[in-house]
C-alpha positions in Angstrom: -2.2 10.0 13.0 -1.4 10.1 9.3 2.0 10.1 7.8 2.9 12.9 5.3 5.9 12.9 3.0 7.5 16.2 2.1 9.1 15.3 -1.2 12.0 17.4 -2.5 11.2 17.4 -6.2 14.5 18.5 -7.6 17.9 16.8 -7.8 19.7 19.7 -9.4 23.0 20.8 -7.9 22.5 24.0 -6.0 18.8 23.5 -5.9 16.5 25.7 -3.8 14.1 22.9 -3.0 16.1 21.5 -0.1 15.9 24.8 1.9 12.2 25.1 1.0 11.4 21.6 2.0 13.3 22.0 5.3 11.3 25.1 6.1 8.0 23.4 5.3 9.1 20.4 7.5 10.0 22.7 10.4 6.6 24.4 10.2 4.8 21.1 9.8 6.4 19.4 12.8 5.2 22.3 15.1 1.6 21.3 14.4 1.4 17.9 16.1 -1.5 16.6 14.0 0.5 14.4 11.6 3.9 12.7 11.3 6.0 14.4 8.7 9.1 13.1 6.9 11.4 14.7 4.3 11.9 12.5 1.3 14.7 13.5 -1.1 14.6 12.2 -4.6 18.4 12.4 -4.6 18.5 9.4 -2.2 16.7 7.0 -4.5 18.8 6.8 -7.7 15.9 6.7 -10.1 17.1 6.8 -13.6 14.7 7.4 -16.5 12.2 4.6 -16.3 14.0 1.4 -16.6 11.4 -1.2 -15.5 10.2 -3.5 -18.2 6.5 -3.6 -17.1 4.3 -0.5 -16.7 3.9 0.7 -13.1 0.2 0.0 -13.2 1.0 -3.8 -13.2 2.7 -3.4 -9.8 5.5 -5.6 -10.9 8.8 -4.1 -10.0 11.9 -6.1 -10.8 14.6 -3.7 -9.7 15.7 -3.2 -6.1 15.7 0.6 -6.4 12.1 0.5 -7.6 11.1 -1.7 -4.8 12.8 0.6 -2.3 11.0 3.6 -3.8 7.7 1.8 -3.8 8.1 0.8 -0.1 8.9 4.4 0.9 6.0 6.0 -1.0 3.6 3.3 0.1 4.3 4.1 3.8 2.7 7.5 3.6 -1.0 8.6 3.7 -0.4 12.0 2.0 2.3 14.1 0.3 3.5 17.6 0.0 5.4 18.1 -3.3 8.1 20.8 -3.2 8.6 21.6 -6.9 10.6 24.1 -8.9 9.3 25.4 -12.2 11.5 24.5 -15.1 10.3 25.6 -18.6 6.7 26.1 -17.4 6.5 22.6 -15.8 7.8 20.5 -12.9 11.3 19.0 -12.9 12.0 15.9 -15.0 13.2 14.2 -11.8 9.9 14.6 -10.1 7.9 13.5 -13.2 10.1 10.4 -13.5 9.7 9.6 -9.8 5.9 9.8 -10.0 5.9 7.6 -13.2 7.9 4.8 -11.5 4.9 3.8 -9.4 1.1 3.5 -9.5 -0.8 1.8 -6.7 1.5 3.2 -4.0 0.1 6.7 -4.8 -3.6 5.7 -4.9 -6.2 7.1 -2.5 -3.9 9.6 -0.9 -3.9 13.4 -0.7 -1.4 15.9 -2.0 -0.5 19.5 -1.5 2.1 21.7 -3.3 4.8 24.1 -2.5 6.2 25.6 -5.6 8.9 28.1 -6.4 10.1 29.9 -9.5 10.1 33.3 -11.2 6.3 33.2 -11.3 5.9 31.2 -8.1 6.0 27.9 -9.8 2.2 27.9 -10.5 2.6 26.3 -14.0 4.6 23.4 -12.5 1.7 22.7 -10.1 -0.8 22.8 -12.9 1.1 20.1 -14.7 1.3 18.1 -11.4 -2.4 18.4 -10.8 -3.1 16.7 -14.1 -0.8 13.8 -13.1 -2.5 13.5 -9.6 -5.8 12.6 -11.2 -4.3 9.8 -13.1 -2.5 8.5 -10.0 -5.7 8.6 -8.0 -4.2 11.3 -5.7 -6.7 13.9 -4.4 -4.8 17.2 -4.7 -6.0 20.1 -2.4 -6.9 23.6 -3.6 -4.6 25.5 -1.3 -1.0 25.8 -2.4 2.1 27.7 -1.5 3.8 29.7 -4.3 7.2 31.2 -3.7 8.7 33.8 -6.0 12.4 33.8 -6.8 12.0 37.7 -6.8 10.4 38.2 -3.3 11.1 35.0 -1.3 14.7 34.5 -2.2 17.7 36.8 -2.1 19.7 36.7 -5.4 17.5 33.9 -6.5 19.2 31.5 -4.2 19.0 32.4 -0.5 15.6 31.4 0.8 13.9 34.2 2.8 10.2 33.6 2.7 7.8 36.5 3.3 6.0 36.2 6.6 2.6 35.5 5.1 3.9 32.3 3.5 3.7 30.6 6.9 -0.1 31.0 6.8 -0.2 29.6 3.3 1.7 26.5 4.5 -0.7 26.0 7.4 -3.7 26.3 5.2 -2.3 23.8 2.7 -1.4 21.4 5.5 -4.8 21.7 7.0 -6.3 20.5 3.8 -3.8 17.8 3.1 -4.3 16.3 6.6 -8.1 16.5 6.4 -8.1 14.8 3.0 -5.5 12.3 4.0 -7.7 11.3 6.9 -10.9 11.3 4.8 -9.3 8.9 2.2 -8.2 6.4 4.9 -11.3 4.1 4.3 -10.4 3.8 0.6 -6.8 2.9 1.4 -7.9 0.3 3.9 -10.5 -1.1 1.4 -7.8 -1.4 -1.2 -5.6 -3.4 1.3 -8.5 -5.6 2.1 -8.9 -4.2 5.6 -12.1 -2.2 5.0 
């Protein structure tokens, strides 16, 4: 069974991402076809890039980077829960992605976004990054509107049809995560 991280892509005080990620996690664990874990960027103390060498070298000198690398490397696929800030993803998520390289490779990703327009522009920016990180992003995504899926822009109350959107996205993430397993094993010298 593959391991899927549900990554909370915001560290902002009062963020909506925590409730959204918990909801996705609750729906995901009912499935039984993968192991899911919530990963909160707040728990990793990642300042703006402070490693001397580029991530593509795989040389991480700082303990916090090594801890982040070990966590990300332990997964086969990801679900990124992202807000949309100024037509893009959060700076915290962009920074967390930039900290690593090989740990992301040959894995699958899906997106759950939220914002005034459902966070679609944040996901479009993330999709560009996924290609560079050698992450296969799936087509299905979940877009949550601050107008219709939240009360007063802060209390999460997703519309009923959003559960189907989560299931469809997870179906694709799990299938792609499994399909990419031979590439991950080959990169580790096991294939």
